[in-house]
C-alpha positions as CSV (number, residue, x, y, z in Angstrom):
1,M,9.9,110.3,170.2
2,V,11.2,108.1,167.2
3,L,14.4,106.9,168.1
4,D,17.3,106.7,165.5
5,V,16.9,103.1,164.9
6,Q,18.2,101.3,161.9
7,K,15.8,99.0,159.7
8,I,16.3,95.1,160.0
9,E,17.0,93.5,157.1
10,V,17.4,89.4,158.1
11,P,14.7,88.7,160.7
12,L,16.8,86.1,161.8
13,N,15.7,86.0,165.8
14,L,13.8,89.0,165.3
15,S,12.7,89.7,168.9
16,E,16.4,89.7,169.9
17,M,17.3,91.8,167.0
18,I,14.7,94.2,167.6
19,Y,16.1,94.6,170.9
20,A,19.7,95.1,170.5
21,S,18.4,97.5,168.0
22,I,16.6,99.6,170.3
23,K,18.6,99.4,173.0
24,K,21.8,100.3,171.0
25,S,19.6,103.7,169.8
26,I,19.1,104.0,173.6
27,M,22.5,104.1,174.6
28,N,23.4,106.3,172.2
29,M,21.1,109.0,173.3
30,D,22.7,112.1,174.8
31,W,21.3,111.3,178.5
32,S,22.6,114.5,179.7
33,D,19.8,116.3,177.6
34,L,16.8,113.5,178.0
35,S,14.1,115.1,178.9
36,A,11.9,113.7,181.6
37,D,8.9,113.0,178.7
38,A,10.8,111.5,176.4
39,R,7.8,109.3,174.7
40,F,8.7,106.3,173.0
41,D,6.8,106.1,170.0
42,E,6.0,102.3,169.5
43,R,4.2,102.3,166.1
44,G,6.9,104.8,164.6
45,V,9.7,102.6,165.6
46,A,8.3,99.8,164.1
47,E,7.8,101.3,161.0
48,K,11.3,102.8,161.0
49,L,12.4,99.2,162.0
50,G,10.3,97.5,159.2
51,V,8.9,95.2,161.7
52,S,5.2,94.1,163.0
53,R,4.4,95.1,166.5
54,T,4.1,91.6,167.9
55,P,8.1,91.0,167.8
56,L,8.6,94.8,169.0
57,R,6.4,94.1,171.7
58,E,8.5,91.5,173.2
59,A,11.6,93.5,172.9
60,I,9.8,96.3,175.0
61,K,8.7,94.1,177.3
62,R,12.4,92.7,178.0
63,L,13.7,96.5,177.6
64,V,10.9,97.8,180.4
65,G,12.2,94.8,182.8
66,E,15.5,95.9,182.5
67,G,14.9,99.4,183.1
68,F,15.7,101.1,180.0
69,L,11.7,101.9,179.2
70,R,8.8,102.6,181.5
71,V,5.1,102.2,181.0
72,E,3.0,104.9,182.6
73,P,-0.9,103.5,182.3
74,R,-3.1,105.8,180.0
75,K,0.0,107.6,178.8
76,G,2.2,105.0,177.3
77,L,6.0,104.3,177.1
78,F,8.8,106.5,178.2
79,V,12.6,106.4,177.5
80,V,13.7,106.3,181.2
81,K,15.8,108.9,182.5
82,K,18.2,108.0,185.7
83,S,17.6,110.5,188.6
84,K,20.6,111.0,191.7
85,A,18.3,108.1,193.5
86,D,18.7,105.9,190.8
87,M,22.1,105.8,189.9
88,I,23.0,105.7,193.9
89,E,20.9,102.6,193.8
90,I,22.9,101.4,191.2
91,L,25.9,101.8,192.7
92,L,25.2,100.1,196.0
93,V,24.2,96.9,194.3
94,R,27.4,97.3,192.2
95,S,29.4,97.7,195.4
96,A,28.1,94.3,196.9
97,L,28.1,92.3,193.2
98,E,31.6,93.8,192.3
99,G,32.9,93.2,195.9
100,L,32.0,89.6,195.5
101,A,33.5,89.5,192.0
102,A,37.0,91.2,193.4
103,R,36.8,88.3,196.3
104,L,36.5,85.6,193.8
105,A,38.9,87.1,191.4
106,T,41.7,86.2,193.4
107,R,41.4,82.3,193.2
108,W,41.1,82.2,189.4
109,A,43.6,85.7,188.2
110,T,46.7,84.5,186.5
111,K,49.9,86.5,186.0
112,E,48.5,87.0,182.5
113,D,45.1,88.5,183.9
114,V,47.2,91.0,186.7
115,Q,49.3,92.3,183.9
116,K,46.5,92.9,181.5
117,M,44.7,95.1,184.2
118,K,47.9,96.9,184.6
119,E,48.6,97.4,181.1
120,I,45.3,98.8,180.1
121,F,46.2,102.0,182.8
122,T,49.6,102.2,181.5
123,L,49.0,105.0,179.2
124,F,47.7,107.3,182.2
125,K,50.4,106.7,184.7
126,T,52.4,109.9,183.5
127,R,49.4,112.4,182.8
128,S,49.3,115.6,184.6
129,K,46.2,117.3,186.3
130,K,46.2,119.6,183.3
131,D,45.3,116.7,181.2
132,V,42.7,115.6,183.0
133,G,39.7,116.8,181.0
134,R,41.3,115.6,177.8
135,V,41.9,112.0,178.7
136,F,39.0,111.7,181.0
137,S,36.8,110.5,178.0
138,K,39.2,107.6,177.0
139,Y,39.5,106.8,180.7
140,S,35.9,106.1,181.5
141,E,36.2,103.9,179.1
142,V,39.0,101.9,180.4
143,N,37.1,101.9,183.9
144,I,34.5,100.1,182.2
145,E,36.6,97.7,181.1
146,F,38.6,97.0,184.3
147,H,35.6,96.4,186.1
148,E,34.2,93.6,183.3
149,I,37.7,92.0,183.5
150,I,37.1,91.2,187.4
151,L,33.8,90.1,186.5
152,K,34.8,87.9,184.1
153,L,37.4,86.6,186.4
154,S,35.0,85.4,189.1
155,R,33.7,82.9,186.9
156,C,30.6,83.4,188.3
157,R,27.9,83.2,185.7
158,K,24.9,84.5,187.9
159,L,27.1,87.5,189.3
160,I,28.2,88.4,185.6
161,E,24.3,88.4,184.5
162,M,23.3,90.6,187.5
163,A,26.2,93.0,186.9
164,G,25.8,93.1,183.0
165,V,22.7,95.0,183.0
166,L,23.9,97.6,185.7
167,F,26.8,98.2,183.3
168,D,24.7,99.2,180.4
169,H,23.1,101.8,182.5
170,M,26.6,103.0,183.7
171,R,28.0,103.0,180.6
172,W,24.8,105.1,179.3
173,I,25.2,107.6,181.6
174,R,28.9,108.3,180.8
175,S,28.0,111.0,178.4
176,W,27.0,113.4,181.6
177,S,30.0,112.0,183.9
178,I,32.8,112.8,180.8
179,Y,32.0,116.2,181.1
180,N,31.0,116.7,185.1
181,T,34.2,118.4,186.1
182,S,33.7,117.5,189.8
183,F,33.9,113.6,188.5
184,Q,37.1,114.8,186.6
185,K,38.6,116.0,189.8
186,R,38.3,112.8,191.3
187,F,40.2,111.4,188.4
188,P,43.7,110.8,190.3
189,K,42.2,109.2,193.4
190,I,40.0,106.9,191.1
191,H,43.1,105.5,189.3
192,N,44.8,105.0,192.7
193,E,42.1,103.0,193.8
194,H,42.0,100.9,190.6
195,L,45.7,100.3,191.2
196,E,45.4,99.0,194.7
197,I,42.6,96.8,193.7
198,I,44.7,94.9,191.3
199,K,47.5,94.7,193.9
200,A,45.0,93.2,196.5
201,I,44.3,90.6,193.4
202,E,47.8,90.0,192.6
203,K,48.4,89.1,196.2
204,G,45.6,86.6,196.5
205,D,44.0,88.3,199.4
206,P,40.3,88.1,199.1
207,D,39.1,90.1,201.9
208,L,41.5,93.1,200.8
209,A,40.3,92.8,197.4
210,E,36.9,92.5,198.0
211,K,37.4,95.7,200.6
212,R,39.1,97.7,198.3
213,M,36.3,97.2,195.6
214,R,33.7,98.3,197.8
215,A,35.7,101.6,199.0
216,H,35.8,102.5,195.5
217,I,32.4,102.1,194.6
218,D,31.2,103.4,197.8
219,G,33.6,106.2,197.5
220,L,31.3,107.0,194.0
221,V,28.3,106.7,195.9
222,H,29.5,109.5,198.8
223,H,30.7,111.8,195.7
224,L,27.3,111.7,193.9
225,E,25.1,112.4,197.0
226,Q,27.4,115.4,197.5
227,D,27.3,116.4,194.1
228,V,24.7,119.5,193.5
229,N,24.8,119.6,189.9
230,F,23.4,116.0,189.4
231,P,19.9,116.0,188.4
232,A,17.7,115.0,191.6
């Protein structure tokens, strides 16, 4: 498949620019409609970007390493579609990493940081169940922002780097979760769990912050395991 990428006009740090362009196009794909055999047309992408194959292959190697593309011997390159098992693994790793991030955040979070986390959820305080479907898309964006704030507050560079790639994968499947009614029904519970995590960080309690963060993500794992509508 030829991705909808934009031609690169100024080849500064070309491989990095190619990587960013391809990754952006993959992230903007409708993951829920992606076929299992979505072939990556290397030649077509090179022509559309207006670049040679050498820097393109450097970018491809990086995207393969991050799990966005896969190589099948004698068949070629393919865009990776996440299965239920893939997502469960990602969430389990997130649980460990973000649990640690929440623990570390209790050391560094200021009153201003806590207030910022509270404020991003302010618009959702008075939402009724009838509004859930309409606001879930926006809440999904805020959810990612919230988790990224906690990661940054950990002040642990390696932790932030490791979690960064996982967040890219979570963003990609957001298009599926937004329209999944079973996830929408969990909206009040998810919202309350976020607020409880903030309270634990505000109290400066590392054990409680880690416990609540891990329970929050582990709950998503359990829900995903029970969701028969998610691709196996």
